[in-house]
C-alpha positions, 0 to 999 in steps of 0.5 A, a space after each residue: 472524542 465521542 463517536 456521535 457527531 451531529 453535524 458532520 459537515 461542519 465537523 469536517 470543514 473543521 478538521 479540514 482547516 485544522 489540517 491546512 493550518 497544521 500543513 504550513 507549520 509542519 512544512 518548516 519543522 525541522 528534521 530533528 523535530 520529525 524525528 522526536 515525534 517519530 520517537 516518542 509515538 514509536 514509544 508510547 505504542 511500545 508501551 501501550 501494547 496491552 490497551 492496544 490489544 484490548 481495544 483491537 479485541 473489542 473490534 475482532 469481537 464486533 467483526 465476528 458478530 457481524 459475521 466478517 469473513 476470516 480474510 477480512 478478520 485476519 486484516 483486522 487483528 494485531 497480534 504481538 508480531 503485527 505490533 512489533 512490524 508497525 513499531 519497526 516499520 516507525 523506527 525505519 521511518 525515523 532513520 530514513 533521510 528526510 526528503 523535504 528541502 533536497 535540492 537536485 538537478 541544479 544547473 547553470 544556464 547560459 543566462 548565468 542563473 542556476 535552475 534546479 528543483 526542490 523537494 517540498 511536501 504535498 500539503 494536506 494528505 487524506 488517507 481513506 482505509 479498511 481494515 488493517 488498523 497498522 495503517 494508521 501508524 504507518 500512514 501518520 509516520 510517513 505524512 509526518 516525516 515528509 512534512 504532510 498534515 494528514 487526515 486519516 479515516 479508517 474503517 468502522 471495523 477498526 475503529 476502537 483500534 484506530 482511536 488508540 493508535 491516535 492517542 499515541 499519535 497525539 502524545 507524540 506530537 505533543 511531546 515533540 511541540 508539533 500541533 496536534 492537528 497534524 494528524 487527525 484520526 476521524 473520531 466517528 464511524 459516520 460514512 458521511 465523512 468520506 464524502 466530505 473529505 474527497 470534496 474538500 479540494 481547498 483543505 485536501 491535496 490528494 487522497 489515498 484510498 486503501 480498500 476493497 475495489 468497491 471503496 476505491 471506484 467510489 472515491 475515484 468517480 466522486 472525489 474532486 480531490 486528485 487520488 493515488 490508488 490502485 483498484 486490484 491486486 491480480 498478481 501473476 507468477 510464471 514459471 519459466 521451462 528454464 526455471 530451477 524447480 526448487 525456486 519455483 515451488 518455494 515462490 509460488 507456494 510463498 506467493 499465494 499461501 503466505 497470507 490470502 487476503 493481501 494485495 500482493 498475493 498470487 491470484 494466478 499461476 502461469 506454468 510453461 508447457 515444458 515444465 507443467 508435468 513435473 512441477 503442477 502435481 508437486 505444487 498441487 499436492 501442497 495447495 491441496 493440503 492447505 486447502 486450496 480450491 483449484 481452477 485451471 485451464 483445460 491443460 491444467 485439468 488434464 494434468 491435475 485431477 483435483 483442478 476445477 475448469 477455469 472460466 474467463 472471470 478467473 483470469 480477471 479476478 482478485 480472489 483475496 482468499 484460498 482459490 487460485 487460477 492456474 493456466 499452462 502456456 507455450 512460453 515466455 511470449 504467451 506469459 507476458 501477453 496474459 499478463 498484460 492482458 489480465 493483470 491489474 498491473 500491480 505485481 508480476 514475478 517470473 521464475 527463471 534461470 535464463 537471464 535473457 528472459 528475465 530481462 525481457 519480462 522486466 521490459 515487457 511487463 507493464 505493472 508497478 512491481 516487476 520481479 525475477 525470482 521472487 515472491 510477490 509477497 515482497 511488494 510492500 514499502 516495509 520490504 522495498 526499505 521505504 520504512 512502510 508504505 501509505 498505498 500501492 499506485 498502480 497509476 502512471 502519474 506522480 507516484 507508481 508502486 508503493 508509495 513511501 516518503 518521495 511519493 508524498 512530496 512534489 517538487 518546485 522548480 528554484 532559481 538562483 541568480 546574482 542580480 541577473 535580468 533577462 534581456 
C-alpha cells in the first residue's frame, strides 16, 4: 500500500471497521490455528532477514540525515542479534499457554449454581510506538495469541522496517487461514492517523502507547479510548550498607550502561552513607571510563572530584543517555522515601544481603517492578518469561508492569446451572 493516503479519516474508519470484524473471528480461533500463524510469521521473518536489514538501513540513513541522536538511532537499528531476539520472542509466545477460554474461581453457591470467571480477549488493541521496529512483531504476536485484533502505528522513522515486518505478518496470517485484518500496520507516515485511532471507541477497545513522554502525554489527554501506559522510566538502584560490594558494583554498572536509551535503565543511584566512600570511587572510575556525566548531591561531590552538583530537577529526570544522578542517603528509610517521592513507579532495585531489609524494600516501594540484587534492565516481558511485552504499565488498574498475554485479556463471569431459578 502506498505511503500517500489522501483521505485519512476514511482510511482509518475502514481500518477500524475491518479490525472489529477480524476481532470477532480471532476471538473464536483455536490455539492450534493461532500457533500455526505465529510459526509461519516466525519462519517468514527468519528467511527474510536480508530484506529486513536492507529496509532498516533505509530508516537508519534517513534518521542520520534528519539528525536523530545516538540513543534514537540505537533504538531504531535492527542488528542480527536483535532480529534473533525478536524471533526468539515469537517462538516463546507460540510456546506459552493460551489464556483465552481459561475458567477459574469456579465455586458452588448455596442456591446450587456455579459461578466462575472466564478469560476473554479485549477485542481490538491499538498500539502507537516510536523507533523500535521489533515492537511491530512483539505486539502483533501478543495480540494474536491473546485473540485480539491489532492496529499498529509505528513511528515514521521506522516506516520501512515496520512495513517489511508487516509483510511477514500478513503472509503468516494468510498461510494459517486467519483474516489479514487481524493485524493491520498503518501504511502511512501521516500523523493524523494517531488522532483518528485514539478517538474511535466504536472500533478500538484499548490504546497502548510506547514512546517519549510527549507522545504519551498527548495520547493520555486526547484519547477517548482507555489507555495503558507509563510516562517515564525514572529507575533507581539503592546500595545498602549491608550489600555485597561485588554484586553492587556489577548491578550498578549494568543497570546504567548496558543500554542507555531504555525505560528500565537506572537514572538515579542511591548509596547508603556507610558504604559510600568505599564503593562510589570504584563506580565513578568505571562510569567515567564509559563517558558518563555524573551529577550528585553535596556528599557525592565531596567523595567524587569529577561529580557535578545535581539540581532538584535531576532527581525527576529520565535522561535516556550517559548521565547519572547520584545521592548518598542515611539509610533504607531515606532511600525508600526518595524513591517514592521521585520514582516514576517503573522499576527500582535494592542491593543488600539483609533479608529483612530486602523484604521491607519489596513491601514499601510503590513501583510496578521491585527487585532485590538484580539489575533494573531485567524489567521487560522477554526476561520475565512473557515471551515479549506490548508495553509497560505504571497504572494500577487492569495491568501493571510488563504487559504480556494476560494483560491483553479481560474476564467475564460465567454461571453454570441445571434449570435453576431464583426464588
